[in-house]
C-alpha positions, 0 to 999 in steps of 0.5 A, spaced: 208 372 407 207 366 404 209 364 397 206 360 392 209 358 385 205 356 380 209 350 375 206 349 368 210 342 367 214 346 362 221 342 362 224 349 362 222 350 370 226 345 371 232 346 366 232 354 368 230 354 375 223 359 374 216 358 374 210 361 370 208 365 376 209 367 383 205 369 389 206 372 395 201 375 399 196 379 394 202 381 389 203 376 382 209 376 378 208 371 371 214 370 367 215 372 361 211 369 356 211 367 349 205 364 344 204 356 342 206 356 335 202 351 331 203 354 324 196 354 323 192 358 328 198 362 331 204 362 325 211 365 326 209 371 322 203 373 326 204 378 331 197 380 333 195 371 334 201 370 338 198 376 343 192 374 343 195 366 344 199 369 351 194 373 353 189 367 353 194 363 357 195 368 362 187 369 362 188 362 365 193 362 370 190 368 373 185 365 374 187 358 377 190 363 383 183 367 384 185 373 381 183 376 373 186 380 367 182 386 371 187 385 376 193 387 372 197 393 373 203 392 369 204 389 363 212 388 359 212 387 352 218 385 348 218 384 341 223 383 335 220 387 331 217 394 333 213 395 327 209 390 329 206 395 335 199 397 332 198 388 331 200 387 338 197 394 341 190 391 337 191 384 341 193 387 347 187 392 347 182 386 347 184 385 354 185 391 357 182 397 353 178 399 360 183 396 364 189 400 362 195 397 366 201 400 365 204 397 359 212 398 356 213 396 349 220 394 348 224 392 342 230 386 342 234 383 339 232 376 339 227 372 343 229 364 345 226 362 338 226 366 332 218 364 331 217 367 337 215 375 336 213 377 342 214 375 349 209 379 355 210 379 363 205 381 368 204 384 375 197 383 378 195 385 385 189 380 388 184 384 392 185 382 400 
């Protein structure tokens, strides 16, 4: 099967040796994605806004692959504060309330930088 690597131009793609997403056949795996924290709309203390930012950005990545959020079958949500569950769940539901992918929600000690509260991985299956 053909492998398609989806790159975004992030300097970390070459430094770390990864890409935003990989598609093999009809399976799409999206790397862990954090928010773009700008201090105005997406703040370092706002798990809801960070989650929405992540979901909006990944929606565009999937659209570039001719699939959509409706094709997501699994999300893995990592947070540095499990008490943010309600905020993260509310944002997640704005995209997935009716789709209902399998989901895990995990508290971890740190993400790559202290301003990140949430990181999400996605698995999608395109229609054949």
